[in-house]
N, C-alpha and C positions, 0 to 999 in steps of 0.2 A: 545476421547483422541488420541493423536498421537502415532505412533509406538515407542517401547522402543529404537529403534536406532536413533530416532529424538533428536535434540538438545533441543527440547521444550516439552519433556514429562511432562504431568501434566498441561500444559497451555491449557485453554479452550477458552480464548478470545484473539485473535490476532488482535491488532490495527495496521493498516498499514498507514503510513504517509510519506510525502516527499515534497520537493519543487515542485511547479506547473511545469509541463512539464517533470518530471522525470519518469512518467509512473506508479504512485502508484496504480491507479485503475487496470491496467493490472497485476501488481504484486499481488495485493489483490486477483484478480480472479484466477490467477495461483496457489496461495497458497491455496485457497479454494478447488481447484481441487486436489492439492497434498495431502491435509489432508483427502480427501474422500477415505480412504482406504476401503478394503473389509468389508462390514457390517457397515460402519460408515456413519454418516450424518453430513454434514457441512452446515452452513448458512452464506451466503455472504450478508452483509448489506451495503447499501450506504445511506448517510445522507445529500448530497449536492444538491439533486433534479436535477441531470444532466442526469439521465437514462443511465449512462455510462455502467452499468452492462448489461443492455438489449442489447446495441449495441455490446458489446464484444461477447455475447453469441448468437447474431443474433436472438433475441427474441423480441416479442412485448413489448412496454413500460410496466414496472412493476406497478401493482396496489398496494394498501396498503394491501397486503397479501403475505404470503410466498408461492413461487412457485418453483417447481423443474425446473432447467434450464440445468442440465448436469449430466452425470455419470462420476465419477472420474476414473483415469487410472486403479485403483485397484478394481473398481466395486462399490464404495460407491455412495451416492446421494449428489448432490449439490443443495441446495435451495437458493433462493435470495429474498431479501426484500428491497424495496425503502421506507424508513421511511418518512411519511408525518407528519409534526409537528401538523397540525390541528387534524388529526385523532388520533395521539398519545395523544393530550390533552384531547380529548373526552374519550379515554380509561382511562386516568389518573383520570379524574373527576368521572367517573363511578366506578373505582376501589376503590378510597378513600372516595368519598362522595356520592356514589350511586345516581348520578343525573339522569342517564338513559335518558329519553326523554327530561328532562329539559336541559341537556347538548346539545342536538341537537337544542333546541330552542335558545340557546346562539349563535350557529353558524348563525342562520337566522338573528339575530340582529347585527351581526358583532363582537361580543365579542371575539369569538375564534380567528378571524383574528387579532384583536387588541392585544390579549395576546401573539400570536406567532411572531408578527412583531415589536411590540413596547416595551413590557415589557423586560427590560434588562436581558439577560441570559436565559429567559424562553425557547426559542427555543432549546438551547443546553441541558437544563435540560430534556426536553421531549425526545430528540434524544438519549441521554445517558441512560435515563430511559428505553426506548424501547429495547436497546441493552442488558441492565442488565436483563430485563425480559426474553429475548430469551436465555441468558446463563443459567439462573436459572430454566427455565421451565422443568418440569419433566412429565413423563407418566409411570404409573405402576412402580414407584419407581426408574426410571433411567432417565438421561437427554434426552430430545427430540433431542438435537444436541450434538454431541461429540465435536464439535468445532464451534465457531462463529468467522468469519473474518470480521472486520469492515474496510471498505474503508473510512478512517477518513479525516477530513480537513487537509490542508497543514501544514507543519512544523511551519510556521509563526503563526498559530492559534491553534496548537494542545494542548499546555499546558493549555491555558485558556478554551478550549473546554472540556478537561478531568477534570479540576479542578472546573468547575462551580458548582458542587454539594457541594464542600467544602464551597464555598461562601454562598450557600443556607442554609447549616447547620449552618453557623454562624449567619444568619439572623433569621432563625426559631428555636428558642431555644427548643421548645417542639412540640409534636404532630406528626401526620403521615408524614407530609412533611419532618420534621427533621429526622425521623427514616428512611424514604426512601432515603434521601440524604446520610445519614451515611452508609447505606447498599451499595449504588452504589460506594461510595469512598472506602469502604472496599474491594470490588471486584477489582476496578481499581488499588489499591495499593498492591494487593495480588500476590502470586506466580502463581495464575491462569491466570494472564494477562501478556502479553508481547507487548510492543510498538516497532514495527519494523520500521526502517528508510530506505527509498528508495533514492538512489542518482545516479548521473551520474559521470563519471570521468572528471568532469569539475569544475573549481574553485568555482563558486557561489553555485552550489548544494552541493559540499563537505563542504564549509564553513557553509552553513545553516544546514547541518547534524551535524556538530560539535557543533554549537550553540544549536540546539535542544536537543542533548544528554546532554549537560551541564544543560540545563533547566529542562529536565525530571528528572535527578538525584537530582537537587535542590528541585523539587516538590515531591520527594519521589515516583515517578512513575516508574514502572519496565521497564527498557530498554531491548528490545529484540535484534534482529540481525540487520545487515546492509545489504541491498540488493543492489548491484551495477548493475544497469540495462543498457541494450543496449550497451554491451561491444563489441568492434570491435577488431578482431585479427590483429596484425601487418601483413603487406603485404610483408615485406622484412626480410631478415636475420638481426640479430643484427649488424653484421659487416658492412653491407650495410647502415643500419640506422645511425650508428656512423659516417661513412664516409660522408653521405649526410648532417648530422647535422653540420659537420665541413667544408662543401663545398669542400670535397675531392673526389667526384665521378669521375671516369675515363670517360672523355667525349667521347673518342674513343670507349670504351666498350659500353656506352649507345647508341651511333650511330650504332654500330654493332648489338646491340639487336633490335633496331628499324628496321634495314634492314632485320634481320632474321625473323621478324614478317611480312614481305612483305609490309611494309609501306615505302613510299619514304622518304629518309633522307634529311631533310632540317635543316640548322643551327637553325632557329627559333623554330622548333619542338624539337630539342635536348635541347635547352635552357629552353623551357617550361616544358619539362619532368623533367629535373634536378631540376627546381624550385618547381615543384609539389612534387617530392620525398623529397626535403628538408622540405617542409611544413608538409608532412606526418611524417617525422622523428621528427619534433618539437612537433607534436601532440602526438605521442607515448611517447616521453620523459615527456610531461606534464601529460599524463595519469598515467605513472609510479609514478610520484611525488604525484599525488592525491591519488593513490591507497595506497601509503605508509602512507599518512595522515590518511586515513580511518582505515588501519590496526592498527595504533598506538592507536586508540580508545579502543582497547582491547575487542571488541565485536565479536561474530561469524559473519563472512562475507560470503556472497554468491554472485555469479556472474551469470548474465543471458545474453545471447548473443543478439546482435542486430538482429532483424528479418528483413532482407532486403526487403522481400515481404510484410511487414506490419503485424499487429496482427489480425489474424482471429482465429476461434475456433481451427483449427489444430495447430496454433502457440501457443495458450494457453496451449494445452496439451504438447507441446514440452517444454515450460517453466516449467510446473508443474513437468515433469519428471526430469528436471534439479534440481529443488528444492528438490525433493525426493532423488536424487543421492547425493546431497551435504549435506543431513542431516537436512534440515529445516523442513521436514515433514516425 
């Protein structure tokens, strides 16, 4: 469980989604670190077969087993798992039908590959089922993991991904499959789950975030927070930005500033710098507008800075500390 100061006390499954290119895997990894407080264990799960977690933590490719990849800023453990649909199906068959070696034989004749690539929705059923098992697993009467963070599919696919078990429950009227599907949907729609949306301060990611939130609410899935990633601080004072946006920068002052920097003052250089400042002012104004759109959604919002040097393990810890400081963990 997260700390009492967190906005998400009581949430055990954190689903992280976002438009492609917004950095959702980075945010999921930072959140897993942030949730790993003293004495706590978190599990970071990926389901898209990209090995993005291993790359972020500078680790070898993850096998189909849970491995410790980091220690959280407060001393807890972060484990990671890359879910393989074929292995998950073999577990599923053994769990419900006790197939054991017979299930392995199905792999040899290609039946497992067929089921995970051809059967509609089967892949997502297996992936969500494995996540459900990790959340529910206990040892000596307490959860093995205090929190599970799922690096989920992008926003364009997230609702169908999370709702696939509702479809299965509608097809399987009775039996273990129906019961399992109902249990998964009960978790996904419960207060123990939060679906967090990652966005950039750009028009398309913000619009996709708005659309995803509306869809999640319609599907009765619990919307979590909004993480605004890769935020860049304005380089100029607001008065200068306003003047630049209106084309009112003092040309002589700009030329004097160039000269003070020890650079030769040429008319073309002054024009280029003024044009660049105007573009910067336009971008800052657009970002303010997109930020207002996200704030209007009424969800807890967190901002993470752009890491100019790129995202490495040290950068992940910086982002995790930001999430802790802002109350997400």
